[in-house]
Backbone as CSV, one residue per row, in Angstrom:
resi,resn,N_x,N_y,N_z,CA_x,CA_y,CA_z,C_x,C_y,C_z
1,MET,48.113,90.886,86.615,47.482,90.274,87.793,46.642,89.086,87.294
2,SER,46.838,87.896,87.876,46.035,86.739,87.520,44.604,86.849,87.908
3,LEU,43.814,86.032,87.320,42.370,86.008,87.637,42.166,85.591,89.103
4,ASP,42.940,84.705,89.570,42.849,84.309,91.049,43.118,85.539,91.912
5,GLU,44.149,86.308,91.591,44.498,87.477,92.321,43.417,88.534,92.302
6,GLN,42.838,88.733,91.101,41.729,89.691,90.976,40.544,89.275,91.887
7,VAL,40.223,88.021,91.850,39.051,87.514,92.640,39.363,87.696,94.098
8,SER,40.575,87.309,94.504,40.917,87.519,95.983,40.853,88.931,96.324
9,LYS,41.438,89.843,95.531,41.437,91.227,95.812,39.985,91.791,96.001
10,ILE,39.069,91.363,95.130,37.709,91.819,95.272,37.067,91.284,96.561
11,LEU,37.304,90.045,96.837,36.685,89.442,98.007,37.250,90.085,99.316
12,LYS,38.462,90.436,99.356,39.118,91.024,100.529,38.711,92.433,100.745
13,ASN,38.434,93.128,99.588,38.133,94.623,99.658,36.935,94.923,98.866
14,PHE,35.830,94.202,99.031,34.605,94.332,98.220,34.091,95.773,98.207
15,GLU,34.093,96.373,99.347,33.562,97.758,99.408,34.146,98.782,98.580
16,ASN,35.462,98.554,98.306,36.291,99.490,97.502,36.374,99.152,96.054
17,ALA,35.814,97.958,95.671,35.811,97.578,94.229,34.635,98.217,93.537
18,THR,34.796,98.584,92.354,33.703,99.169,91.584,32.879,98.032,90.986
19,SER,31.572,98.350,90.657,30.763,97.327,90.070,31.379,96.835,88.728
20,ASN,32.027,97.713,87.948,32.611,97.397,86.690,33.706,96.383,86.936
21,GLU,34.542,96.538,87.990,35.632,95.629,88.232,35.023,94.261,88.552
22,ILE,33.978,94.194,89.418,33.364,92.953,89.855,32.774,92.270,88.611
23,ILE,32.020,93.030,87.798,31.409,92.412,86.588,32.469,91.908,85.620
24,ASP,33.558,92.653,85.429,34.594,92.152,84.535,35.181,90.816,84.996
25,VAL,35.427,90.648,86.317,35.931,89.373,86.843,34.900,88.258,86.657
26,LEU,33.657,88.637,86.952,32.575,87.609,86.839,32.421,87.142,85.384
27,LYS,32.642,88.054,84.440,32.576,87.658,83.062,33.759,86.770,82.667
28,GLN,34.871,86.954,83.304,36.073,86.072,83.020,35.929,84.706,83.656
29,ILE,35.198,84.563,84.758,35.080,83.275,85.355,33.862,82.492,84.832
30,GLN,32.950,83.259,84.244,31.653,82.634,83.763,31.826,81.477,82.843
31,PRO,32.682,81.490,81.851,32.809,80.355,80.955,33.460,79.144,81.667
32,GLN,34.003,79.293,82.824,34.677,78.166,83.453,33.677,77.311,84.338
33,PHE,32.475,77.755,84.463,31.503,76.979,85.177,31.104,75.714,84.325
34,LYS,31.052,74.605,84.953,30.821,73.345,84.288,29.352,73.232,83.795
35,SER,28.481,73.883,84.451,27.025,73.832,84.070,26.687,74.978,83.243
36,ASN,26.109,74.725,82.045,25.637,75.789,81.156,24.570,76.624,81.868
37,LEU,23.737,75.929,82.622,22.625,76.564,83.334,23.181,77.638,84.282
38,THR,24.219,77.277,85.024,24.820,78.214,86.028,25.444,79.412,85.221
39,SER,26.150,79.116,84.139,26.798,80.119,83.368,25.675,81.081,82.762
40,GLU,24.592,80.538,82.212,23.488,81.325,81.646,22.798,82.208,82.745
41,TYR,22.603,81.600,83.950,21.957,82.343,85.001,22.862,83.546,85.449
42,LEU,24.167,83.239,85.553,25.077,84.345,85.865,25.067,85.441,84.788
43,ASN,25.079,85.082,83.545,25.044,85.962,82.467,23.832,86.888,82.551
44,GLY,22.671,86.301,82.891,21.403,87.107,83.023,21.502,88.065,84.085
45,LYS,22.084,87.700,85.255,22.305,88.566,86.428,23.218,89.741,86.092
46,ILE,24.323,89.445,85.340,25.241,90.449,84.902,24.558,91.486,83.919
47,GLN,23.755,90.994,83.019,23.060,91.851,82.089,22.073,92.800,82.869
48,LYS,21.405,92.250,83.819,20.472,93.074,84.623,21.251,94.188,85.432
49,ILE,22.399,93.841,85.888,23.230,94.884,86.649,23.737,95.899,85.694
50,LEU,24.122,95.538,84.533,24.631,96.481,83.569,23.577,97.515,83.086
51,GLU,22.268,97.060,83.204,21.230,97.955,82.790,20.860,99.015,83.845
52,LEU,21.373,98.773,85.049,21.097,99.809,86.127,21.994,101.021,85.950
53,ASP,21.394,102.215,86.402,22.188,103.407,86.326,22.889,103.792,87.656
54,ASP,22.276,103.372,88.744,22.742,103.759,90.083,23.895,102.840,90.507
55,GLU,25.054,103.461,90.835,26.225,102.632,91.210,25.969,101.882,92.520
56,SER,25.311,102.512,93.472,25.048,101.818,94.771,24.109,100.648,94.561
57,GLU,23.128,100.759,93.642,22.261,99.566,93.380,23.062,98.523,92.611
58,LYS,23.993,98.896,91.696,24.818,97.915,91.061,25.645,97.129,92.045
59,LYS,26.245,97.796,93.000,27.043,97.215,94.053,26.186,96.245,94.857
60,LYS,25.004,96.683,95.158,24.117,95.825,96.027,23.838,94.535,95.253
61,GLN,23.529,94.618,93.935,23.277,93.443,93.130,24.551,92.550,92.963
62,CYS,25.665,93.170,92.871,26.963,92.506,92.743,27.258,91.686,94.015
63,LYS,26.887,92.280,95.148,27.138,91.646,96.419,26.428,90.249,96.453
64,ALA,25.308,90.167,95.850,24.545,88.862,95.793,25.305,87.830,94.931
65,LEU,26.323,88.288,94.170,27.004,87.375,93.315,28.354,86.855,93.941
66,ILE,28.627,87.317,95.142,29.872,86.926,95.773,30.103,85.384,95.816
67,PRO,29.019,84.583,95.979,29.261,83.128,95.979,29.912,82.608,94.748
68,TYR,29.704,83.218,93.609,30.391,82.844,92.369,31.848,83.050,92.413
69,LEU,32.242,84.090,93.090,33.678,84.380,93.273,34.302,83.352,94.173
70,ASP,33.635,83.027,95.320,34.064,82.014,96.198,34.143,80.655,95.553
71,TRP,33.175,80.284,94.742,33.184,79.050,94.018,34.411,78.966,93.107
72,TYR,34.737,80.085,92.444,35.812,80.051,91.520,37.174,79.746,92.359
73,LEU,37.354,80.416,93.460,38.512,80.204,94.258,38.616,78.817,94.777
74,GLN,37.453,78.174,95.038,37.423,76.866,95.576,37.616,75.773,94.501
75,GLY,37.733,76.213,93.276,37.986,75.238,92.172,36.728,74.805,91.452
76,LEU,35.701,75.648,91.528,34.452,75.376,90.887,33.927,74.041,91.233
């Protein structure tokens, strides 16, 4: 499955995606951002999510990162 397909799948069915799936896709698109600041900010957010133990809290934090998935599909 291509990265575009993975991103689309998560956006279409966010509630059924695991935080690990979302984070994995975010890590794959992170290097493609043109701004180092944006990439570093996203990396910091990902690290904070990975430190959490509660899956529902992880999903809540991942939901705030949906715009990054949208940006990716729109061509950054």
